[in-house]
N, C-alpha and C positions, 0 to 999 in steps of 0.2 A: 236387244239389250240397250242399245243406244237410245232407242225410242223411250224406254222406261226411265232412263236417267233424265231425259228432257222433260218428261211428264212430272217426275218427282221434283225437279228444279222449279218448274212452273208452279206446282202445287205449294212448294215451300215459299215462293215469292208471294203468292196469293195469301197464304196464312200470315206471313209477316205483315203484309199490307193491312189485313183485317185487324191484326193485333194493334198496329199503329193507329188505325181508325178508331178502334174501341178505346184505346188510351187517350186519344185526342178528345173524344166526346166526354170521357170521364173527367179529364182535367178541366175542360170548359165548364161542365156542370158544377164541378167542385169549386173552382176559383173565379170564374168570370160571369156566370149567369146572375142576372139581377131580376128580381121579381118586380113587375110593374103593378102596383096596387091601383085600384080605381080611385078616382077623386073622392075624398072624404070616406074611404073605406077603412075605418078605424080598426076593425077586426084584423084585416090583412097587415096593417102597420104594427098593431099590438103583437101579433104572433111572430112577426119578423124581428122586431126589436128585442123581444124576450130571448130569442135564441141567437140574436145577432146575425141574421141571415141577410145578405145583400138584397136591398129592396129600394124602390123609388116610390114615394108617397106624396101626394099633393093635397093639402088641407085648404079649403076655401071657406072663409068666414065673412061676416059683414065688413070687417075692417081690413083683412089681409088675404092674400093668396101666398101660402108658404109651401116651399118644397123641402122634403126631408129625404136625404139620400143616405141609407145605411151603408157605410163603406165596408165595415167588417170589424173583426177583433183587433184590438190594440192593447196588448198586455192583459190586464184584468178588467178591461172595459170595452165597450162597444163604441166605435167612432161613427158619429152621425153628422153629416153636413146639413146645415139649416140655412135656407136662402129665402129672403123676402122677394117674391116675384112681382107682386103688385100691392100697392097701398090703395085701398078702395075709398076709405073715408077716415077722417081724423084731421088733426091740425096740420098745417103746412110743414111743421118741423118733422113730422113723421115721413114725409116724402123722401127725405135723405136716406131712409132705410131701403128703399126700392133698389133691387139689384145687388144688394150687399149679402154676404154670406159669412158663416162662421162654422168651425168644427167643434162639436161637443163630444165629450167622453162620458158615456152613460155607464154606470156600474153594470157589469155583465150579469144577466139573469133577471134584471128588474124590468117590470112592465111600465115604462115611463112614456106617457102619451105626448108630453111636451118637453123634449130634451133641453130646450132653451130656457126653461124656468129656473134651472140651477146654473145661472150664468157663470159662476166661478169655475165650472168645468168646461168652459168654452173659450175659444180664441179665434180672432179674426176681425175683419172690418165691421161686421154687423154688431159684434159685442162692443166695439169702441164707439160706434154711433149711438147705440142704446145707452151706454154710460154717459155720453155727452148730452143726450136729451134729458136724462135723469138729473144731471148736474145743472143744466140750464133751468129746468123746472124748479129745482130746489132753490136756486139762486133767485128766481123770480118770486117764489113764495117768501123767501127771506126779505127781499126788498119790500114786498107788499106788507109784511108784518113788522117792519122795522120800528114803526111808531109804538106798537104794542110791546115789542121787545124792550125798547128804551124805557117805557113806563114800568115794566116789570123789573128791570134792573135798578131803576131809581127807588122803587119800593123796597127792594132787598138791601140796598145800600143805605 
């Protein structure tokens, strides 16, 4: 009788440990697993962002190497971290983007290939640097065209 009780206790401990193990694997797969898409595997990124599944994707173009990390759902949107890993070619002012990142909120359920294109839904140092570059370029164009603008104003007046 005593032997049977010991076996039942041991069996109960093994069952509890198995339940804890199964729950641990389930929680890991549900909350912590991140899919690693191959470089430039647009299909993997597209399917992951559509359902807002955690994934890491690297896009390499002639100009940039960009990292996209789908973090997960945030309210009614999908949060994606966008980082410029390397600036390959372009003007020197683009080199300040290297190593900068921003978080973008993409409307849930949409298949958006470039979350950074709608910059108003993003925040972070990368967004600030992009805005600075845009302002600098607009300022340079304004200075270059100042003579033409002056002539146009005098014609109107």
